[in-house]
ROPA-220351 format. One record per residue (C-alpha): residue number from 1; residue in three letters; x, y, z. Coordinates in nm, 3 decimals. Each point is the difference from the previous one (the first is absolute). Layout:
N
atom i NUM	aa Ala	X X	Y Y	Z Z
...
REM end
This chain:
191
atom i 1	aa Unk	X 8.364	Y 9.526	Z 9.991
atom i 2	aa Unk	X 0.357	Y -0.061	Z -0.060
atom i 3	aa Unk	X 0.126	Y -0.037	Z -0.359
atom i 4	aa Unk	X 0.346	Y -0.135	Z -0.032
atom i 5	aa Unk	X 0.149	Y -0.006	Z -0.365
atom i 6	aa Unk	X 0.240	Y -0.292	Z -0.071
atom i 7	aa Unk	X 0.126	Y -0.065	Z -0.349
atom i 8	aa Unk	X 0.231	Y -0.255	Z -0.084
atom i 9	aa Unk	X 0.250	Y 0.086	Z -0.270
atom i 10	aa Unk	X 0.342	Y -0.086	Z -0.133
atom i 11	aa Unk	X 0.320	Y 0.098	Z 0.170
atom i 12	aa Unk	X 0.305	Y 0.116	Z -0.193
atom i 13	aa Unk	X 0.326	Y -0.108	Z 0.212
atom i 14	aa Unk	X 0.153	Y 0.316	Z -0.102
atom i 15	aa Unk	X -0.269	Y 0.196	Z 0.185
atom i 16	aa Unk	X 0.090	Y -0.189	Z 0.306
atom i 17	aa Unk	X 0.365	Y 0.084	Z -0.022
atom i 18	aa Unk	X -0.089	Y 0.355	Z -0.066
atom i 19	aa Unk	X -0.195	Y 0.043	Z 0.327
atom i 20	aa Unk	X 0.266	Y -0.189	Z 0.222
atom i 21	aa Unk	X -0.226	Y -0.291	Z 0.061
atom i 22	aa Unk	X 0.098	Y -0.365	Z 0.005
atom i 23	aa Unk	X 0.126	Y -0.165	Z -0.284
atom i 24	aa Unk	X -0.227	Y -0.206	Z -0.239
atom i 25	aa Unk	X 0.096	Y -0.339	Z 0.140
atom i 26	aa Unk	X -0.301	Y -0.147	Z 0.182
atom i 27	aa Unk	X -0.265	Y 0.263	Z -0.143
atom i 28	aa Unk	X -0.287	Y -0.122	Z -0.186
atom i 29	aa Unk	X -0.124	Y 0.244	Z -0.242
atom i 30	aa Unk	X -0.358	Y -0.123	Z 0.009
atom i 31	aa Unk	X -0.011	Y 0.100	Z 0.358
atom i 32	aa Unk	X 0.114	Y 0.353	Z -0.014
atom i 33	aa Unk	X -0.225	Y 0.282	Z 0.097
atom i 34	aa Unk	X 0.028	Y 0.242	Z -0.305
atom i 35	aa Unk	X -0.211	Y 0.264	Z 0.157
atom i 36	aa Unk	X -0.191	Y 0.063	Z 0.321
atom i 37	aa Unk	X -0.217	Y 0.296	Z 0.134
atom i 38	aa Unk	X -0.048	Y 0.160	Z 0.357
atom i 39	aa Unk	X -0.242	Y -0.186	Z 0.208
atom i 40	aa Unk	X -0.137	Y 0.301	Z 0.193
atom i 41	aa Unk	X -0.198	Y -0.189	Z 0.263
atom i 42	aa Unk	X 0.061	Y -0.138	Z 0.341
atom i 43	aa Unk	X 0.040	Y -0.360	Z 0.097
atom i 44	aa Unk	X -0.312	Y -0.207	Z 0.085
atom i 45	aa Unk	X -0.004	Y -0.158	Z 0.340
atom i 46	aa Unk	X 0.057	Y -0.361	Z -0.136
atom i 47	aa Unk	X 0.313	Y 0.061	Z -0.204
atom i 48	aa Unk	X 0.331	Y -0.140	Z 0.128
atom i 49	aa Unk	X 0.348	Y -0.076	Z -0.147
atom i 50	aa Unk	X 0.026	Y -0.292	Z 0.216
atom i 51	aa Unk	X -0.043	Y -0.259	Z -0.268
atom i 52	aa Unk	X 0.199	Y 0.208	Z -0.264
atom i 53	aa Unk	X 0.345	Y -0.152	Z 0.030
atom i 54	aa Unk	X 0.196	Y -0.050	Z -0.327
atom i 55	aa Unk	X 0.213	Y 0.184	Z -0.264
atom i 56	aa Unk	X -0.159	Y 0.323	Z -0.152
atom i 57	aa Unk	X 0.064	Y 0.237	Z -0.287
atom i 58	aa Unk	X -0.036	Y 0.352	Z 0.160
atom i 59	aa Unk	X -0.064	Y 0.284	Z -0.206
atom i 60	aa Unk	X 0.055	Y 0.331	Z 0.163
atom i 61	aa Unk	X -0.130	Y 0.316	Z -0.167
atom i 62	aa Unk	X 0.061	Y 0.378	Z 0.109
atom i 63	aa Unk	X -0.324	Y 0.221	Z -0.015
atom i 64	aa Unk	X 0.110	Y 0.175	Z -0.278
atom i 65	aa Unk	X -0.040	Y -0.324	Z -0.196
atom i 66	aa Unk	X 0.338	Y 0.057	Z -0.192
atom i 67	aa Unk	X 0.230	Y -0.169	Z 0.237
atom i 68	aa Unk	X -0.045	Y -0.370	Z 0.072
atom i 69	aa Unk	X 0.225	Y -0.300	Z 0.097
atom i 70	aa Unk	X -0.046	Y -0.379	Z 0.025
atom i 71	aa Unk	X 0.161	Y -0.232	Z 0.237
atom i 72	aa Unk	X -0.043	Y -0.333	Z 0.197
atom i 73	aa Unk	X -0.165	Y -0.028	Z 0.338
atom i 74	aa Unk	X 0.058	Y -0.339	Z 0.193
atom i 75	aa Unk	X -0.241	Y -0.062	Z 0.281
atom i 76	aa Unk	X -0.042	Y -0.276	Z 0.248
atom i 77	aa Unk	X -0.195	Y -0.056	Z 0.319
atom i 78	aa Unk	X 0.180	Y 0.187	Z 0.285
atom i 79	aa Unk	X 0.141	Y -0.253	Z 0.264
atom i 80	aa Unk	X -0.225	Y -0.023	Z 0.305
atom i 81	aa Unk	X 0.279	Y 0.149	Z 0.229
atom i 82	aa Unk	X 0.004	Y 0.334	Z -0.219
atom i 83	aa Unk	X -0.379	Y 0.040	Z -0.057
atom i 84	aa Unk	X -0.105	Y 0.211	Z 0.304
atom i 85	aa Unk	X 0.047	Y 0.382	Z -0.058
atom i 86	aa Unk	X -0.222	Y 0.125	Z 0.278
atom i 87	aa Unk	X -0.305	Y 0.124	Z -0.149
atom i 88	aa Unk	X 0.101	Y -0.136	Z -0.332
atom i 89	aa Unk	X 0.071	Y -0.360	Z -0.142
atom i 90	aa Unk	X 0.296	Y -0.066	Z -0.242
atom i 91	aa Unk	X -0.182	Y -0.249	Z -0.234
atom i 92	aa Unk	X 0.279	Y -0.014	Z -0.269
atom i 93	aa Unk	X 0.348	Y 0.086	Z -0.037
atom i 94	aa Unk	X 0.270	Y -0.038	Z -0.269
atom i 95	aa Unk	X 0.229	Y 0.169	Z -0.257
atom i 96	aa Unk	X -0.028	Y 0.233	Z -0.279
atom i 97	aa Unk	X 0.214	Y 0.073	Z -0.301
atom i 98	aa Unk	X -0.103	Y 0.340	Z -0.160
atom i 99	aa Unk	X 0.165	Y 0.337	Z -0.069
atom i 100	aa Unk	X -0.232	Y 0.233	Z 0.189
atom i 101	aa Unk	X 0.177	Y 0.318	Z -0.100
atom i 102	aa Unk	X -0.125	Y -0.051	Z -0.331
atom i 103	aa Unk	X -0.329	Y 0.153	Z 0.106
atom i 104	aa Unk	X 0.151	Y 0.246	Z 0.247
atom i 105	aa Unk	X -0.048	Y -0.213	Z 0.311
atom i 106	aa Unk	X 0.267	Y -0.039	Z 0.277
atom i 107	aa Unk	X 0.243	Y -0.292	Z -0.068
atom i 108	aa Unk	X -0.056	Y -0.186	Z 0.328
atom i 109	aa Unk	X 0.292	Y -0.210	Z 0.116
atom i 110	aa Unk	X -0.015	Y -0.373	Z 0.049
atom i 111	aa Unk	X -0.313	Y -0.080	Z -0.222
atom i 112	aa Unk	X 0.190	Y -0.321	Z -0.087
atom i 113	aa Unk	X 0.029	Y -0.110	Z 0.382
atom i 114	aa Unk	X -0.105	Y -0.354	Z 0.071
atom i 115	aa Unk	X 0.052	Y 0.043	Z 0.385
atom i 116	aa Unk	X -0.353	Y -0.081	Z 0.157
atom i 117	aa Unk	X 0.074	Y 0.263	Z 0.269
atom i 118	aa Unk	X 0.072	Y 0.279	Z -0.251
atom i 119	aa Unk	X -0.158	Y -0.118	Z -0.346
atom i 120	aa Unk	X 0.039	Y 0.193	Z -0.313
atom i 121	aa Unk	X -0.368	Y 0.072	Z -0.022
atom i 122	aa Unk	X -0.277	Y -0.055	Z 0.254
atom i 123	aa Unk	X -0.384	Y -0.015	Z -0.026
atom i 124	aa Unk	X -0.178	Y 0.144	Z 0.305
atom i 125	aa Unk	X -0.378	Y -0.045	Z 0.069
atom i 126	aa Unk	X -0.194	Y 0.194	Z 0.242
atom i 127	aa Unk	X -0.366	Y 0.105	Z 0.120
atom i 128	aa Unk	X -0.024	Y 0.342	Z 0.121
atom i 129	aa Unk	X -0.278	Y 0.284	Z 0.048
atom i 130	aa Unk	X 0.051	Y 0.071	Z -0.378
atom i 131	aa Unk	X -0.051	Y -0.365	Z -0.084
atom i 132	aa Unk	X 0.223	Y -0.274	Z -0.158
atom i 133	aa Unk	X 0.348	Y 0.110	Z -0.082
atom i 134	aa Unk	X 0.239	Y -0.221	Z -0.214
atom i 135	aa Unk	X 0.347	Y 0.154	Z -0.075
atom i 136	aa Unk	X 0.331	Y -0.155	Z -0.142
atom i 137	aa Unk	X 0.294	Y 0.171	Z 0.138
atom i 138	aa Unk	X 0.347	Y 0.009	Z -0.204
atom i 139	aa Unk	X 0.350	Y -0.012	Z 0.176
atom i 140	aa Unk	X 0.142	Y -0.217	Z 0.258
atom i 141	aa Unk	X 0.062	Y 0.324	Z 0.211
atom i 142	aa Unk	X -0.366	Y 0.032	Z 0.037
atom i 143	aa Unk	X -0.118	Y -0.364	Z 0.025
atom i 144	aa Unk	X 0.136	Y -0.066	Z 0.333
atom i 145	aa Unk	X -0.249	Y -0.044	Z 0.294
atom i 146	aa Unk	X 0.028	Y 0.314	Z 0.231
atom i 147	aa Unk	X 0.157	Y 0.190	Z -0.293
atom i 148	aa Unk	X -0.197	Y 0.321	Z -0.094
atom i 149	aa Unk	X 0.261	Y 0.249	Z -0.086
atom i 150	aa Unk	X -0.133	Y 0.370	Z -0.020
atom i 151	aa Unk	X 0.125	Y 0.207	Z -0.292
atom i 152	aa Unk	X 0.138	Y -0.285	Z -0.172
atom i 153	aa Unk	X -0.041	Y -0.102	Z -0.351
atom i 154	aa Unk	X -0.306	Y -0.203	Z -0.092
atom i 155	aa Unk	X -0.143	Y -0.208	Z -0.272
atom i 156	aa Unk	X -0.343	Y -0.143	Z 0.065
atom i 157	aa Unk	X -0.282	Y -0.174	Z -0.220
atom i 158	aa Unk	X -0.355	Y 0.060	Z 0.130
atom i 159	aa Unk	X -0.186	Y -0.306	Z -0.124
atom i 160	aa Unk	X -0.360	Y 0.091	Z -0.092
atom i 161	aa Unk	X -0.095	Y -0.318	Z -0.171
atom i 162	aa Unk	X 0.065	Y -0.350	Z 0.018
atom i 163	aa Unk	X -0.138	Y -0.222	Z -0.284
atom i 164	aa Unk	X 0.076	Y -0.360	Z -0.094
atom i 165	aa Unk	X 0.379	Y 0.002	Z -0.086
atom i 166	aa Unk	X 0.061	Y 0.369	Z 0.005
atom i 167	aa Unk	X -0.015	Y 0.305	Z 0.210
atom i 168	aa Unk	X 0.004	Y 0.378	Z -0.055
atom i 169	aa Unk	X -0.017	Y 0.335	Z 0.171
atom i 170	aa Unk	X 0.200	Y 0.340	Z 0.041
atom i 171	aa Unk	X 0.364	Y 0.051	Z 0.124
atom i 172	aa Unk	X 0.169	Y 0.283	Z 0.150
atom i 173	aa Unk	X 0.376	Y 0.059	Z 0.079
atom i 174	aa Unk	X 0.206	Y 0.279	Z 0.134
atom i 175	aa Unk	X 0.220	Y 0.141	Z 0.265
atom i 176	aa Unk	X -0.061	Y 0.310	Z 0.221
atom i 177	aa Unk	X -0.201	Y 0.244	Z -0.198
atom i 178	aa Unk	X 0.066	Y -0.161	Z -0.347
atom i 179	aa Unk	X -0.280	Y -0.243	Z -0.111
atom i 180	aa Unk	X -0.096	Y -0.177	Z -0.341
atom i 181	aa Unk	X -0.295	Y -0.222	Z -0.052
atom i 182	aa Unk	X -0.186	Y -0.205	Z -0.251
atom i 183	aa Unk	X -0.162	Y -0.337	Z -0.047
atom i 184	aa Unk	X 0.107	Y -0.363	Z -0.038
atom i 185	aa Unk	X -0.106	Y -0.344	Z -0.127
atom i 186	aa Unk	X 0.127	Y -0.339	Z 0.082
atom i 187	aa Unk	X -0.070	Y -0.322	Z -0.181
atom i 188	aa Unk	X 0.092	Y -0.349	Z 0.126
atom i 189	aa Unk	X 0.244	Y -0.162	Z -0.248
atom i 190	aa Unk	X 0.097	Y -0.302	Z 0.218
atom i 191	aa Unk	X -0.173	Y -0.181	Z 0.293
REM end
């Protein structure tokens, strides 16, 4: 049984400035995820991100628990011409506004890209021998079809639970032999 702990709390606007996230304009304090926990379970077969378009408050926490950052993630349905990724389907794409280096992750270029051929973020869903996989890739350099650079920097969210207006899971980032990881939670703040 998966247990996902979300708690709503107050947001102090100076905390956002300190972690390099977006300004407080447009942020609703009642929707902020004040804390979240690691999910620690694989996706169930029926889960999908296909219906999860919207604006999200994203909280990314490094495994040591001391480093965390909040930001904004905007997701929309991927245009039909860009959905086919071979064994995967690109269900959602969009942009992000988050300072990933705060948690030691690679700063990916182009996370604010609105180009449908190379979006800032991309949600890929696939069914493999190990079961269902849903990942969210950051950076326009790695969100282009046919582009899978080896030995390049990466930042990926491994989505493990999709529940109502939120999703959560683990993340990892790195380049070459360097790697950092942790967990994340995302709460929809606008449809």
